[in-house]
gemmi code that builds the backbone of each chain (N, CA, C; Angstrom):
import gemmi

chains = {
    "A": [
        ("GLY", (123.798, -9.630, 132.616), (123.592, -8.905, 134.253), (124.481, -7.473, 134.462)),
        ("ALA", (125.006, -7.021, 134.949), (125.152, -6.151, 135.777), (126.642, -6.667, 136.168)),
        ("GLY", (127.935, -5.891, 136.092), (128.922, -6.200, 136.654), (129.345, -5.268, 137.443)),
        ("VAL", (130.770, -5.688, 138.057), (130.925, -4.866, 139.247), (132.224, -3.522, 138.777)),
        ("SER", (131.006, -2.664, 139.536), (130.775, -1.342, 139.657), (131.634, -0.078, 140.621)),
        ("GLN", (132.394, 0.702, 140.377), (133.569, 1.172, 140.854), (132.925, 3.003, 140.393)),
        ("SER", (133.392, 3.958, 141.479), (133.155, 5.209, 141.614), (133.951, 5.734, 142.489)),
        ("PRO", (134.394, 7.056, 141.809), (134.450, 7.537, 140.817), (135.489, 6.995, 139.712)),
        ("SER", (135.367, 7.163, 138.886), (135.922, 6.149, 137.624), (137.554, 7.070, 137.840)),
        ("ASN", (137.424, 8.720, 138.258), (139.184, 8.953, 138.279), (138.759, 9.962, 139.553)),
        ("LYS", (139.709, 9.994, 140.342), (140.115, 11.221, 142.189), (141.388, 11.769, 141.416)),
        ("VAL", (141.209, 13.410, 141.424), (142.422, 13.918, 142.019), (142.423, 14.231, 142.774)),
        ("THR", (142.710, 14.672, 143.808), (143.005, 15.239, 145.400), (144.028, 15.973, 146.272)),
        ("GLU", (144.781, 15.830, 146.492), (145.278, 16.681, 147.609), (146.229, 16.210, 148.328)),
        ("LYS", (147.246, 16.189, 148.376), (147.842, 15.423, 149.210), (147.432, 15.969, 150.697)),
        ("GLY", (147.049, 15.321, 151.821), (146.888, 14.933, 152.808), (145.346, 14.907, 153.577)),
        ("LYS", (144.558, 14.737, 151.966), (142.647, 14.755, 152.123), (142.603, 13.761, 152.194)),
        ("ASP", (141.646, 13.114, 152.384), (140.804, 12.339, 152.812), (140.212, 11.559, 151.631)),
        ("VAL", (140.065, 10.346, 151.233), (139.022, 10.165, 150.037), (137.910, 8.498, 150.200)),
        ("GLU", (137.424, 8.462, 149.921), (136.644, 7.454, 149.876), (136.600, 6.956, 148.038)),
        ("LEU", (136.348, 5.350, 148.387), (136.163, 4.591, 146.952), (135.224, 4.303, 147.316)),
        ("ARG", (133.936, 3.846, 146.344), (132.439, 3.247, 146.224), (133.415, 1.942, 145.817)),
        ("CYS", (132.655, 0.602, 145.864), (132.468, -0.945, 144.874), (131.580, -1.390, 144.964)),
        ("ASP", (130.592, -1.413, 144.378), (129.687, -2.019, 144.240), (129.474, -3.646, 143.036)),
        ("PRO", (129.790, -4.349, 143.984), (130.180, -6.026, 143.385), (128.358, -6.577, 143.020)),
        ("ILE", (128.969, -7.607, 142.053), (127.976, -8.806, 141.058), (126.807, -8.730, 142.870)),
        ("SER", (125.146, -8.769, 142.159), (124.128, -9.168, 143.176), (124.392, -10.682, 143.294)),
        ("GLY", (124.739, -10.889, 144.390), (124.556, -12.705, 145.204), (126.154, -13.063, 145.560)),
        ("HIS", (127.311, -12.385, 144.957), (128.649, -12.075, 145.452), (128.793, -11.792, 146.787)),
        ("THR", (128.826, -12.466, 147.472), (129.114, -12.783, 148.999), (131.189, -12.238, 149.560)),
        ("ALA", (131.514, -12.334, 148.464), (133.035, -12.659, 148.582), (133.689, -10.756, 147.892)),
        ("LEU", (134.140, -10.071, 148.433), (134.511, -8.886, 148.029), (136.096, -8.575, 148.332)),
        ("TYR", (136.804, -7.818, 146.738), (138.419, -8.217, 147.245), (138.305, -6.362, 146.891)),
        ("TRP", (139.636, -6.121, 147.362), (140.217, -4.726, 147.138), (141.330, -4.914, 146.632)),
        ("TYR", (141.714, -3.954, 145.311), (143.161, -4.984, 145.549), (143.501, -2.988, 144.231)),
        ("ARG", (145.221, -3.092, 144.523), (145.409, -1.880, 143.319), (146.762, -1.472, 142.847)),
        ("GLN", (146.676, -1.320, 141.903), (148.002, -1.252, 141.256), (148.592, 0.173, 140.732)),
        ("SER", (150.089, -0.014, 141.167), (150.647, 1.471, 141.104), (151.281, 1.315, 140.183)),
        ("LEU", (151.395, 2.325, 139.567), (152.214, 3.012, 138.303), (154.032, 1.885, 138.005)),
        ("GLY", (154.238, 0.595, 136.920), (155.193, -0.137, 137.350), (154.940, -0.930, 138.234)),
        ("GLN", (154.295, -1.062, 139.362), (153.997, -2.184, 140.032), (153.291, -3.210, 139.635)),
        ("GLY", (153.011, -4.523, 140.147), (151.650, -5.131, 139.501), (150.957, -5.057, 140.635)),
        ("LEU", (149.900, -5.863, 140.139), (148.660, -5.630, 140.956), (148.515, -6.487, 142.231)),
        ("GLU", (148.384, -5.581, 143.504), (148.645, -6.095, 144.849), (147.311, -6.297, 145.515)),
        ("PHE", (147.042, -7.291, 146.581), (146.026, -7.453, 147.356), (146.306, -6.326, 148.270)),
        ("LEU", (144.694, -6.007, 149.100), (145.063, -5.086, 149.810), (144.201, -6.011, 151.105)),
        ("ILE", (142.687, -6.122, 151.093), (141.166, -6.464, 151.790), (140.760, -7.372, 150.962)),
        ("TYR", (139.986, -8.400, 152.055), (138.845, -9.476, 151.643), (138.060, -9.959, 152.453)),
        ("PHE", (136.503, -9.366, 151.829), (135.062, -9.366, 152.931), (135.097, -10.071, 152.423)),
        ("GLN", (133.941, -11.179, 153.845), (132.904, -13.020, 153.177), (132.225, -11.844, 154.199)),
        ("GLY", (130.640, -10.947, 153.466), (129.526, -11.364, 154.128), (130.218, -9.321, 153.986)),
        ("ASN", (130.048, -8.969, 155.535), (130.358, -7.692, 156.352), (131.493, -7.986, 156.628)),
        ("SER", (132.355, -8.897, 156.662), (133.193, -9.020, 158.203), (134.772, -9.117, 156.764)),
        ("ALA", (135.890, -8.684, 157.326), (137.073, -8.958, 156.735), (137.910, -9.661, 158.018)),
        ("PRO", (137.520, -10.886, 157.178), (138.900, -11.650, 157.648), (140.666, -11.622, 157.596)),
        ("ASP", (140.574, -11.217, 156.059), (141.805, -11.540, 155.735), (141.856, -9.393, 155.422)),
        ("LYS", (142.315, -8.903, 156.218), (143.261, -7.145, 155.594), (144.801, -7.166, 154.830)),
        ("SER", (145.675, -8.360, 155.568), (146.871, -7.656, 155.594), (147.695, -7.714, 154.324)),
        ("GLY", (146.604, -6.901, 153.627), (147.457, -6.119, 152.253), (147.365, -4.636, 152.361)),
        ("LEU", (146.082, -3.801, 153.633), (146.362, -2.885, 153.580), (147.921, -1.850, 154.125)),
        ("PRO", (148.135, -1.240, 152.908), (149.383, -0.498, 153.708), (150.288, -0.136, 154.933)),
        ("SER", (148.897, 0.828, 155.309), (149.190, 1.679, 156.499), (147.622, 1.865, 157.490)),
        ("ASP", (147.809, 2.537, 158.617), (146.429, 2.117, 159.229), (145.725, 3.920, 158.542)),
        ("ARG", (146.316, 4.307, 157.894), (145.424, 5.340, 156.531), (144.164, 4.539, 156.237)),
        ("PHE", (144.642, 3.617, 155.776), (143.819, 2.562, 154.905), (142.461, 1.905, 155.848)),
        ("SER", (141.031, 2.145, 155.007), (140.247, 1.188, 155.715), (139.301, 1.491, 154.954)),
        ("ALA", (138.593, 0.509, 155.552), (137.674, -0.463, 154.218), (136.444, -0.964, 155.130)),
        ("GLU", (135.346, -0.609, 154.800), (133.831, -1.196, 155.452), (132.710, -1.411, 154.431)),
        ("ARG", (132.720, -2.449, 154.882), (131.084, -3.507, 154.106), (129.725, -3.236, 154.622)),
        ("THR", (128.773, -3.052, 154.244), (127.356, -2.901, 154.980), (126.738, -4.004, 153.540)),
        ("GLY", (125.622, -4.482, 154.636), (124.446, -5.488, 154.091), (125.490, -6.309, 152.735)),
        ("GLY", (125.886, -6.898, 153.304), (126.346, -7.718, 152.781), (126.391, -7.528, 151.318)),
        ("SER", (127.087, -5.952, 150.975), (127.194, -5.677, 149.512), (128.073, -4.368, 149.214)),
        ("VAL", (127.736, -3.290, 148.944), (128.564, -2.565, 148.415), (129.671, -2.082, 149.868)),
        ("SER", (130.906, -1.679, 148.950), (131.490, -1.407, 150.286), (132.787, 0.175, 149.532)),
        ("THR", (133.157, 0.396, 150.624), (133.942, 1.408, 151.055), (135.401, 1.314, 151.355)),
        ("LEU", (136.512, 2.513, 150.273), (137.664, 2.447, 150.642), (138.079, 3.062, 150.927)),
        ("THR", (138.181, 3.589, 152.414), (139.128, 5.391, 152.862), (140.615, 5.188, 152.999)),
        ("ILE", (140.900, 6.556, 152.200), (142.155, 6.339, 152.379), (142.351, 7.953, 153.201)),
        ("GLN", (142.614, 7.711, 154.234), (143.136, 9.472, 154.900), (144.058, 9.932, 154.874)),
        ("ARG", (143.851, 11.135, 155.088), (145.499, 12.152, 155.022), (146.374, 11.611, 153.829)),
        ("THR", (145.684, 11.548, 152.180), (146.408, 10.931, 151.554), (147.690, 11.616, 150.626)),
        ("GLN", (148.728, 10.756, 150.553), (150.142, 10.573, 149.737), (150.338, 10.654, 148.742)),
        ("GLN", (151.503, 11.015, 147.979), (151.791, 10.938, 147.027), (151.512, 9.508, 146.356)),
        ("GLU", (152.465, 8.523, 147.015), (152.268, 6.880, 146.917), (151.066, 6.714, 147.180)),
        ("ASP", (150.434, 7.364, 146.981), (149.092, 6.366, 147.072), (148.039, 6.744, 146.085)),
        ("SER", (148.913, 7.047, 145.160), (148.441, 6.821, 143.748), (148.238, 5.798, 143.541)),
        ("ALA", (147.350, 5.199, 142.628), (147.407, 3.995, 142.070), (146.111, 4.119, 141.522)),
        ("VAL", (145.854, 3.022, 140.437), (144.167, 2.131, 140.387), (144.051, 1.515, 141.384)),
        ("TYR", (142.884, 1.626, 142.371), (142.078, 0.738, 142.737), (141.193, -0.285, 142.586)),
        ("LEU", (141.175, -1.189, 142.340), (140.467, -2.610, 141.685), (139.550, -2.986, 142.980)),
        ("CYS", (138.551, -3.520, 142.802), (137.224, -4.123, 143.328), (137.129, -5.257, 142.913)),
        ("ALA", (136.817, -6.456, 143.117), (136.288, -7.828, 142.426), (135.380, -8.318, 143.330)),
        ("SER", (134.242, -9.185, 142.897), (133.442, -10.104, 143.761), (133.490, -10.974, 142.816)),
        ("SER", (132.996, -12.621, 143.790), (132.660, -13.728, 143.709), (131.856, -14.112, 144.466)),
        ("LEU", (131.221, -15.601, 144.358), (130.773, -16.465, 145.035), (131.612, -16.692, 146.047)),
        ("ASP", (131.064, -17.373, 147.443), (131.792, -17.580, 148.300), (133.568, -18.459, 148.417)),
        ("SER", (133.988, -17.781, 148.241), (135.424, -18.024, 148.131), (136.125, -19.721, 149.046)),
        ("ARG", (134.791, -19.805, 149.652), (135.250, -20.863, 151.165), (135.078, -22.056, 149.978)),
        ("THR", (134.090, -22.009, 149.453), (132.800, -22.953, 149.288), (132.771, -23.875, 147.602)),
        ("GLY", (134.032, -22.704, 146.987), (134.328, -23.459, 145.557), (135.588, -22.245, 145.082)),
        ("ILE", (135.458, -23.231, 143.701), (136.862, -22.589, 143.289), (135.901, -21.018, 142.287)),
        ("ASN", (135.647, -20.626, 142.965), (135.081, -19.926, 142.015), (135.816, -17.774, 141.314)),
        ("GLU", (135.942, -17.973, 140.120), (136.305, -16.516, 139.697), (136.230, -15.076, 139.984)),
        ("GLN", (136.855, -14.328, 139.777), (136.320, -12.931, 140.914), (136.277, -12.284, 139.548)),
        ("PHE", (134.909, -11.719, 139.560), (135.035, -10.491, 138.451), (135.336, -8.397, 138.910)),
        ("PHE", (136.355, -8.533, 138.228), (136.790, -7.357, 138.601), (136.272, -5.992, 137.541)),
        ("GLY", (136.063, -4.840, 138.962), (135.666, -3.818, 137.668), (136.236, -2.961, 137.479)),
        ("PRO", (136.441, -1.839, 136.848), (137.271, -1.326, 135.895), (138.186, -0.194, 136.676)),
        ("GLY", (138.231, -0.170, 137.958), (138.928, 0.503, 138.595), (138.850, 1.816, 139.130)),
        ("THR", (139.607, 2.625, 140.147), (139.438, 4.089, 140.182), (140.764, 4.425, 140.281)),
        ("ARG", (140.992, 5.283, 138.939), (142.415, 6.010, 139.316), (142.335, 6.939, 140.140)),
        ("LEU", (143.289, 6.815, 141.484), (143.152, 7.915, 142.170), (144.925, 8.962, 141.635)),
        ("THR", (145.243, 9.860, 141.596), (145.871, 10.629, 141.776), (145.933, 11.893, 142.661)),
        ("VAL", (147.222, 11.719, 143.905), (147.566, 12.442, 144.649), (148.588, 13.730, 144.391)),
        ("LEU", (147.944, 14.892, 144.136), (148.964, 16.060, 143.583), (149.642, 16.564, 145.153)),
    ],
    "B": [
        ("ASP", (150.742, -19.773, 148.826), (150.970, -20.120, 148.090), (151.965, -20.090, 147.249)),
        ("ALA", (152.463, -20.801, 146.012), (153.227, -21.594, 145.866), (153.369, -19.589, 144.400)),
        ("LYS", (154.790, -19.487, 144.146), (155.401, -18.710, 143.494), (155.552, -19.119, 141.797)),
        ("THR", (154.932, -18.963, 140.905), (155.350, -18.824, 139.790), (156.039, -18.136, 139.185)),
        ("THR", (156.761, -18.425, 137.529), (157.531, -17.602, 136.758), (156.963, -17.451, 135.411)),
        ("GLN", (157.067, -16.636, 135.408), (156.198, -16.100, 133.471), (157.403, -15.432, 132.556)),
        ("PRO", (157.874, -15.508, 131.174), (158.457, -14.656, 130.812), (158.054, -13.620, 131.147)),
        ("PRO", (158.244, -12.245, 130.550), (158.298, -10.926, 130.366), (156.804, -10.538, 129.867)),
        ("SER", (157.518, -11.271, 128.442), (157.044, -10.818, 127.239), (156.830, -11.492, 125.844)),
        ("MET", (155.783, -11.834, 125.495), (155.983, -12.697, 124.333), (155.363, -12.277, 123.008)),
        ("ASP", (155.955, -12.657, 121.517), (155.010, -11.453, 120.360), (154.281, -13.187, 119.374)),
        ("CYS", (153.406, -12.987, 118.944), (152.205, -13.558, 118.207), (151.948, -12.876, 117.091)),
        ("ALA", (151.837, -13.661, 116.012), (151.121, -13.339, 114.574), (149.483, -13.740, 115.021)),
        ("GLU", (148.830, -12.600, 114.723), (147.733, -12.835, 114.161), (147.336, -13.508, 114.077)),
        ("GLY", (146.438, -14.696, 114.286), (145.260, -15.764, 113.773), (146.223, -16.387, 113.770)),
        ("ARG", (147.522, -16.848, 114.232), (148.009, -18.285, 115.490), (148.055, -18.293, 116.440)),
        ("ALA", (148.736, -19.811, 116.734), (148.214, -20.009, 118.057), (149.545, -19.448, 119.606)),
        ("ALA", (148.496, -18.808, 120.125), (149.957, -18.191, 120.779), (150.201, -19.107, 122.492)),
        ("ASN", (150.844, -19.644, 123.082), (151.631, -20.564, 124.155), (152.178, -19.482, 125.355)),
        ("LEU", (151.650, -19.500, 125.762), (152.226, -18.517, 127.205), (152.290, -19.725, 128.249)),
        ("PRO", (153.751, -19.911, 129.034), (153.789, -20.385, 129.774), (154.609, -20.700, 131.400)),
        ("CYS", (153.996, -21.388, 132.118), (154.626, -20.587, 133.142), (155.287, -22.068, 134.009)),
        ("ASN", (155.698, -21.605, 135.120), (156.553, -22.363, 135.917), (156.250, -22.306, 137.431)),
        ("HIS", (155.846, -23.569, 137.628), (155.298, -23.400, 139.152), (155.629, -24.716, 139.752)),
        ("SER", (156.478, -24.684, 140.464), (157.626, -25.658, 140.988), (157.314, -26.429, 142.160)),
        ("THR", (156.822, -25.361, 143.006), (156.710, -25.780, 144.472), (155.148, -25.740, 144.614)),
        ("ILE", (154.575, -26.633, 143.806), (153.206, -26.252, 143.803), (152.447, -27.208, 144.636)),
        ("SER", (151.725, -27.235, 145.394), (151.517, -27.826, 146.745), (149.807, -29.036, 145.803)),
        ("GLY", (149.901, -30.162, 146.490), (148.944, -30.469, 145.823), (147.689, -30.565, 145.990)),
        ("ASN", (147.138, -29.691, 146.481), (145.674, -28.978, 146.735), (145.612, -27.019, 146.141)),
        ("GLU", (146.713, -27.064, 145.426), (147.014, -25.954, 144.688), (146.410, -26.104, 142.935)),
        ("TYR", (145.631, -24.142, 142.779), (145.259, -24.591, 141.621), (146.049, -23.707, 140.815)),
        ("VAL", (145.606, -24.290, 139.523), (146.421, -22.986, 138.537), (145.718, -21.867, 137.453)),
        ("TYR", (145.650, -20.828, 137.946), (144.554, -19.705, 137.369), (145.517, -18.969, 136.566)),
        ("TRP", (144.396, -18.798, 135.756), (145.452, -17.927, 134.321), (144.168, -16.341, 134.546)),
        ("TYR", (144.573, -15.279, 134.884), (144.022, -14.146, 134.052), (144.542, -13.406, 133.113)),
        ("ARG", (143.638, -12.076, 132.611), (144.927, -11.403, 131.270), (143.937, -9.481, 132.216)),
        ("GLN", (144.694, -9.363, 131.591), (144.272, -7.343, 131.607), (145.157, -6.775, 130.870)),
        ("ILE", (143.811, -6.655, 129.923), (143.705, -5.639, 128.568), (144.059, -4.073, 129.247)),
        ("HIS", (144.806, -3.538, 128.493), (145.004, -2.129, 128.896), (143.942, -0.974, 129.713)),
        ("SER", (144.095, -1.022, 130.215), (142.967, 0.212, 131.631), (142.035, -0.338, 131.585)),
        ("GLN", (141.969, -2.103, 131.680), (140.721, -2.375, 131.921), (141.336, -3.301, 133.648)),
        ("GLY", (139.774, -4.037, 134.441), (140.707, -4.992, 135.258), (140.419, -5.991, 134.947)),
        ("PRO", (141.435, -6.849, 135.607), (141.734, -8.033, 135.350), (140.106, -9.015, 134.741)),
        ("GLN", (140.316, -10.179, 133.851), (139.531, -10.893, 133.387), (140.041, -12.265, 133.748)),
        ("TYR", (139.353, -12.896, 134.233), (139.461, -14.763, 134.299), (139.200, -15.411, 132.978)),
        ("ILE", (140.368, -16.503, 132.661), (140.267, -16.790, 131.538), (140.203, -18.355, 131.771)),
        ("ILE", (140.890, -19.023, 132.883), (140.601, -20.362, 132.849), (141.448, -21.171, 134.142)),
        ("HIS", (140.485, -22.149, 134.593), (141.891, -22.704, 135.498), (141.793, -24.488, 135.576)),
        ("GLY", (142.997, -25.012, 136.848), (143.024, -26.023, 136.223), (143.460, -26.866, 137.458)),
        ("LEU", (143.310, -28.285, 137.444), (144.270, -29.050, 138.911), (145.427, -29.519, 138.407)),
        ("LYS", (145.008, -30.658, 137.777), (146.419, -31.470, 137.102), (145.562, -31.809, 135.656)),
        ("ASN", (144.374, -31.918, 135.408), (143.691, -32.440, 133.856), (143.930, -31.339, 133.070)),
        ("ASN", (144.066, -31.058, 131.135), (144.232, -30.656, 130.866), (142.655, -29.740, 130.747)),
        ("GLU", (142.056, -29.142, 130.207), (141.025, -27.806, 130.467), (141.379, -26.828, 129.396)),
        ("THR", (139.510, -26.901, 128.496), (139.837, -26.311, 127.415), (138.248, -25.575, 127.584)),
        ("ASN", (138.028, -24.166, 127.428), (136.948, -23.712, 127.151), (136.789, -22.706, 126.417)),
        ("GLU", (135.281, -21.783, 126.247), (135.895, -21.021, 124.758), (136.771, -19.979, 124.445)),
        ("MET", (137.717, -19.743, 125.582), (138.456, -19.023, 125.176), (140.215, -19.308, 125.256)),
        ("ALA", (140.314, -20.556, 126.211), (141.982, -20.685, 126.012), (141.675, -21.873, 126.398)),
        ("SER", (142.383, -22.966, 125.657), (143.269, -23.995, 126.634), (144.441, -24.143, 127.810)),
        ("LEU", (144.170, -24.552, 128.456), (145.071, -25.192, 129.564), (145.903, -26.522, 129.990)),
        ("ILE", (146.855, -26.271, 129.272), (147.447, -27.267, 129.120), (148.648, -28.036, 131.041)),
        ("ILE", (148.553, -29.030, 131.869), (149.074, -28.907, 133.064), (150.060, -30.543, 132.721)),
        ("THR", (151.510, -29.726, 133.185), (152.389, -31.144, 133.152), (152.007, -32.111, 133.906)),
        ("GLU", (152.128, -33.489, 134.126), (152.307, -34.273, 134.679), (152.758, -34.415, 136.155)),
        ("ASP", (153.908, -33.581, 136.033), (154.343, -33.225, 137.319), (153.840, -31.908, 138.137)),
        ("ARG", (152.904, -31.375, 137.591), (151.991, -30.185, 138.233), (153.143, -29.187, 137.771)),
        ("LYS", (154.141, -29.138, 137.629), (155.470, -27.837, 138.112), (155.627, -26.824, 137.194)),
        ("SER", (154.365, -27.371, 135.579), (154.381, -26.041, 134.745), (153.404, -26.664, 134.335)),
        ("SER", (152.284, -25.293, 133.460), (151.197, -24.621, 132.766), (151.734, -23.857, 130.894)),
        ("THR", (150.810, -24.245, 130.345), (150.687, -23.317, 129.243), (149.585, -23.394, 129.103)),
        ("LEU", (149.181, -22.045, 128.534), (148.441, -21.594, 128.017), (148.067, -21.630, 126.951)),
        ("ILE", (147.257, -22.224, 125.973), (146.857, -21.225, 124.862), (145.934, -20.768, 124.193)),
        ("LEU", (146.011, -19.859, 123.329), (144.747, -19.318, 122.708), (145.239, -19.809, 121.568)),
        ("PRO", (144.428, -20.406, 120.767), (144.566, -21.582, 119.505), (144.322, -20.235, 118.450)),
        ("HIS", (143.345, -19.363, 118.139), (143.829, -18.122, 117.185), (143.800, -16.847, 117.816)),
        ("ALA", (145.451, -16.297, 117.545), (145.543, -15.444, 118.805), (144.444, -14.170, 117.652)),
        ("THR", (144.057, -13.278, 118.669), (143.196, -11.856, 117.523), (143.903, -10.314, 118.191)),
        ("LEU", (144.196, -9.540, 117.863), (144.519, -8.337, 117.685), (144.455, -7.802, 119.348)),
        ("ARG", (142.642, -8.424, 119.584), (142.241, -7.531, 120.808), (142.966, -8.789, 121.842)),
        ("ASP", (143.522, -9.647, 121.720), (144.234, -10.793, 122.595), (145.526, -10.437, 123.123)),
        ("THR", (146.474, -8.725, 122.881), (146.907, -8.298, 123.426), (147.052, -7.608, 124.603)),
        ("ALA", (147.564, -7.727, 125.511), (147.174, -8.114, 126.708), (148.433, -9.050, 128.250)),
        ("VAL", (148.498, -8.296, 129.183), (148.959, -8.691, 130.399), (148.242, -10.179, 130.646)),
        ("TYR", (149.414, -11.859, 130.990), (148.341, -12.769, 131.056), (149.619, -13.074, 132.656)),
        ("TYR", (148.493, -13.528, 133.483), (148.886, -13.390, 134.822), (148.527, -15.292, 134.635)),
        ("CYS", (149.521, -15.779, 135.597), (149.577, -17.091, 135.871), (149.713, -17.073, 137.957)),
        ("ILE", (148.473, -17.975, 138.096), (148.241, -18.090, 139.895), (148.206, -19.119, 140.231)),
        ("VAL", (148.921, -19.205, 141.770), (148.481, -21.219, 141.960), (148.085, -20.259, 143.099)),
        ("ARG", (147.407, -21.095, 143.699), (146.257, -20.894, 144.376), (145.698, -21.901, 145.220)),
        ("ALA", (145.519, -22.256, 146.563), (144.639, -23.378, 146.991), (142.961, -22.645, 147.646)),
        ("PHE", (142.277, -23.896, 147.849), (140.814, -23.395, 148.017), (140.832, -24.501, 148.948)),
        ("GLY", (139.677, -23.418, 150.143), (139.287, -24.308, 151.181), (138.331, -23.417, 152.476)),
        ("SER", (138.169, -24.055, 153.651), (137.792, -23.128, 154.332), (138.705, -21.955, 155.377)),
        ("SER", (140.016, -22.529, 154.656), (140.914, -21.689, 155.505), (141.487, -20.707, 154.513)),
        ("ASN", (140.811, -20.505, 153.517), (142.169, -19.452, 152.278), (140.778, -18.866, 151.804)),
        ("THR", (141.428, -17.408, 151.853), (140.453, -16.493, 151.606), (140.002, -16.364, 149.542)),
        ("GLY", (140.824, -16.974, 149.434), (141.062, -16.404, 147.727), (141.591, -15.777, 147.238)),
        ("LYS", (142.088, -14.864, 147.596), (142.996, -13.233, 147.469), (143.602, -13.848, 146.059)),
        ("LEU", (143.774, -13.083, 145.234), (144.741, -13.794, 144.178), (146.169, -12.829, 144.123)),
        ("ILE", (147.425, -13.414, 144.260), (148.801, -13.233, 144.026), (149.205, -13.091, 142.955)),
        ("PHE", (149.130, -11.884, 142.675), (149.703, -11.225, 140.938), (151.674, -11.487, 141.425)),
        ("GLY", (151.765, -12.091, 139.792), (152.923, -11.881, 139.419), (153.220, -10.662, 138.425)),
        ("GLN", (154.142, -10.603, 137.921), (154.709, -9.124, 137.052), (154.099, -9.755, 135.741)),
        ("GLY", (153.681, -11.094, 135.160), (152.645, -11.752, 134.391), (153.506, -12.180, 132.498)),
        ("THR", (153.446, -12.043, 132.003), (153.436, -11.946, 130.341), (152.485, -11.100, 129.533)),
        ("THR", (153.575, -10.136, 128.783), (153.395, -9.034, 128.244), (153.203, -9.639, 126.542)),
        ("LEU", (151.367, -10.072, 126.278), (151.278, -10.905, 124.857), (150.836, -9.922, 123.875)),
        ("GLN", (152.173, -9.245, 123.075), (151.885, -8.102, 121.989), (151.226, -9.183, 120.492)),
        ("VAL", (150.050, -9.189, 120.282), (149.483, -9.844, 118.583), (149.588, -8.549, 117.659)),
        ("LYS", (150.481, -9.326, 116.819), (150.661, -8.452, 115.557), (150.585, -8.839, 114.465)),
        ("PRO", (150.188, -8.372, 113.442), (148.982, -8.452, 112.706), (149.914, -8.928, 111.647)),
    ],
}
model = gemmi.Model(1)
for chain_id, residues in chains.items():
    chain = gemmi.Chain(chain_id)
    for i, (resn, *xyz) in enumerate(residues, 1):
        res = gemmi.Residue()
        res.name, res.seqid = resn, gemmi.SeqId(i, " ")
        for name, pos in zip(("N", "CA", "C"), xyz):
            atom = gemmi.Atom()
            atom.name, atom.element = name, gemmi.Element(name[0])
            atom.pos, atom.b_iso = gemmi.Position(*pos), 0.0
            res.add_atom(atom)
        chain.add_residue(res)
    model.add_chain(chain)
structure = gemmi.Structure()
structure.add_model(model)
structure.setup_entities()
């Protein structure tokens, strides 16, 4: 079956512009996660959704970052007034309900964001 | 979640077993050991997890010491396609846990022909 998909695969933007990154999780997966991986940095957690709610936003680096999820499915990560330090690969993962079982996360291919 | 310590890099000959160690000396009783790997330019991929018993699946085996303070991921017959960064992660589960993964620096495994 289809895995986690993300779009666009690559995004180049100018400093100060807003960008939207999209994630389509695996059908039936209620948990959705956003991570990012900067050059030379490890993978860092950004935000967790259970259904349409985001009980853990602790990894969002600033108020320029926001995310939403609609219909318990598609999620959008928005970065406002992008800065060069926002350049990274943004990864989305989904899983079955993480509260009720030891459910593995399936990752998408990521969106490579470059801020000029 | 408990911290983990892994060697930054390892080499392995193709066809031989790759043994990747991980220390997690502060692990709690309700925390599991998880392994993921990330092949270049791809998203991480789940490999295996365990609590206290040794585990085996089609990809790998996981050996956890009796005191649970360390573990070893074993790839029985490494191939060139197993070249990747391997992450050992320890996390708890339950209604109060989000399931988020806290990645360390991992071990870069280079399988050589």
